[in-house]
C-alpha positions in Angstrom: 7.5 -22.8 6.9 8.3 -23.6 3.3 6.4 -27.0 3.7 3.4 -25.0 5.0 3.6 -22.6 1.9 3.8 -25.5 -0.6 0.9 -27.0 1.0 -1.0 -23.8 0.4 0.2 -23.9 -3.3 2.7 -21.0 -2.9 5.6 -21.2 -5.2 9.0 -20.8 -3.9 9.6 -17.7 -6.2 6.7 -15.9 -4.4 8.6 -16.4 -1.0 11.5 -14.2 0.1 13.2 -15.1 3.4 15.5 -12.8 5.4 18.6 -13.7 7.1 18.2 -14.8 10.8 18.3 -11.9 13.4 19.6 -12.9 16.5 18.4 -11.0 19.9 20.1 -11.6 23.4 17.8 -12.2 26.2 19.5 -10.6 29.3 19.4 -11.9 32.7 17.4 -9.8 35.2 17.9 -10.2 38.8 15.0 -10.1 41.5 15.5 -6.4 41.7 14.8 -6.0 37.9 18.2 -4.9 37.3 20.3 -6.5 34.4 23.1 -8.5 35.5 25.1 -8.2 32.3 24.8 -11.9 31.4 22.8 -13.3 28.5 20.4 -16.2 29.4 19.1 -17.2 26.0 18.9 -15.9 22.5 15.6 -15.1 20.4 16.0 -15.9 16.7 13.9 -14.3 14.4 13.4 -14.8 10.6 11.1 -12.7 8.5 9.5 -13.7 5.2 7.3 -12.0 2.7 5.0 -13.7 0.2 4.2 -11.8 -3.0 1.7 -13.2 -5.3 -1.2 -12.1 -7.8 -3.2 -14.9 -6.2 -5.1 -12.4 -3.7 -7.6 -15.1 -2.5 -4.7 -17.4 -1.5 -2.7 -14.8 0.2 -5.5 -13.4 2.1 -6.6 -17.1 3.3 -3.1 -17.6 4.4 -3.0 -14.2 6.3 -6.1 -15.1 8.1 -5.1 -18.6 8.9 -1.7 -18.0 10.7 -3.4 -19.8 13.8 -2.7 -23.0 11.8 1.1 -22.5 12.4 0.9 -21.5 16.1 -1.2 -24.6 16.6 1.7 -26.6 15.1 3.9 -25.0 17.8 5.6 -22.4 15.5 5.6 -19.0 17.2 4.4 -16.8 14.6 3.6 -13.2 14.2 1.8 -11.8 11.4 1.2 -8.4 10.0 -1.9 -7.3 8.0 -1.5 -8.2 4.2 -0.8 -5.3 1.8 -2.6 -5.0 -1.3 -0.7 -3.1 -4.0 -1.9 -1.8 -7.3 0.8 -2.4 -9.9 -0.9 -1.1 -13.0 -0.8 2.6 -12.5 1.7 3.3 -15.3 -0.9 2.1 -17.8 -3.6 4.2 -16.4 -1.5 7.4 -15.8 -1.9 9.0 -19.3 -5.3 8.2 -19.6 -6.3 9.6 -16.0 -4.4 12.9 -16.5 -6.4 13.3 -20.0 -9.7 12.8 -18.3 -8.7 15.0 -15.4 -7.8 17.7 -18.0 -11.3 17.4 -19.5 -12.9 17.6 -16.2 -11.0 20.8 -15.5 -12.0 22.2 -18.9 -15.8 21.5 -18.3 -15.5 23.1 -14.7 -13.7 26.2 -16.2 -16.5 26.5 -18.9 -19.1 26.2 -16.3 -17.7 29.0 -14.3 -17.0 31.3 -17.2 -20.4 30.7 -18.9 -22.3 32.2 -16.1 -20.5 35.4 -16.7 -20.9 35.3 -20.4 -17.2 35.0 -20.9 -15.6 32.2 -22.8 -12.7 29.9 -21.8 -9.6 30.6 -23.5 -6.3 28.7 -23.9 -4.4 26.9 -21.4 -1.9 29.3 -19.7 -0.2 26.7 -17.2 -0.8 22.9 -16.4 0.5 20.9 -13.8 0.0 17.3 -12.9 -0.3 16.6 -9.2 -0.2 13.6 -7.0 -2.3 10.4 -7.5 -4.5 9.5 -4.7 -4.9 5.7 -4.2 -7.5 5.1 -1.6 -9.6 2.4 -0.3 -13.0 2.3 -2.0 -15.3 5.2 -1.0 -12.7 6.9 1.1 -12.5 10.6 1.6 -8.7 10.3 2.4 -6.8 13.0 0.7 -3.0 14.1 1.2 -1.2 16.8 -0.8 1.7 14.3 -0.9 -0.5 11.7 -2.4 -2.1 8.7 -0.7 -1.4 4.9 -1.3 -3.8 2.6 0.6 -2.4 -0.8 0.7 -4.9 -2.0 3.4 -7.9 -2.7 1.1 -8.1 -4.6 -1.9 -10.7 -2.4 -3.6 -9.3 0.9 -4.5 -10.3 4.2 -6.1 -7.6 5.9 -7.9 -8.0 9.8 -8.5 -5.6 12.0 -10.8 -5.3 15.7 -9.9 -4.5 18.2 -12.4 -4.1 22.0 -11.9 -4.9 24.1 -15.0 -5.0 28.0 -15.4 -7.0 29.1 -18.3 -7.1 32.4 -20.1 -10.7 34.1 -19.9 -11.8 36.0 -22.9 
């Protein structure tokens, strides 16, 4: 496996390999009953590749048949795409969501001839990280890892005084 990854320009530090898992394969008689004997063992080793080079990793994930053609029994899982820069955006996104809440509040009270007063209560809510153009929403937050392109939404709940 490591030779394969090196041929794809994946650095050793980007690969994490688990311990080998051993699974006994039981003998089953003609009646479909386990005899209590083990006829073989299946050895499984999992690995994970983490890299910022999305194009290379996506290409590897799509070309797992190369390994199967070499006689390596290989099972892959869909690639996961994580957004790792949320901390840098969090404060700005909360600020923008607060401005939006104020604009919405002003639109509501202006119709009635009232004025928006001071903030009585403000709470930040969950962030929604969804696939681009998704309508997925969850009260516990969403974190889409299946798509590369993402939309990030910050939700704030603000109670204003009305004057």
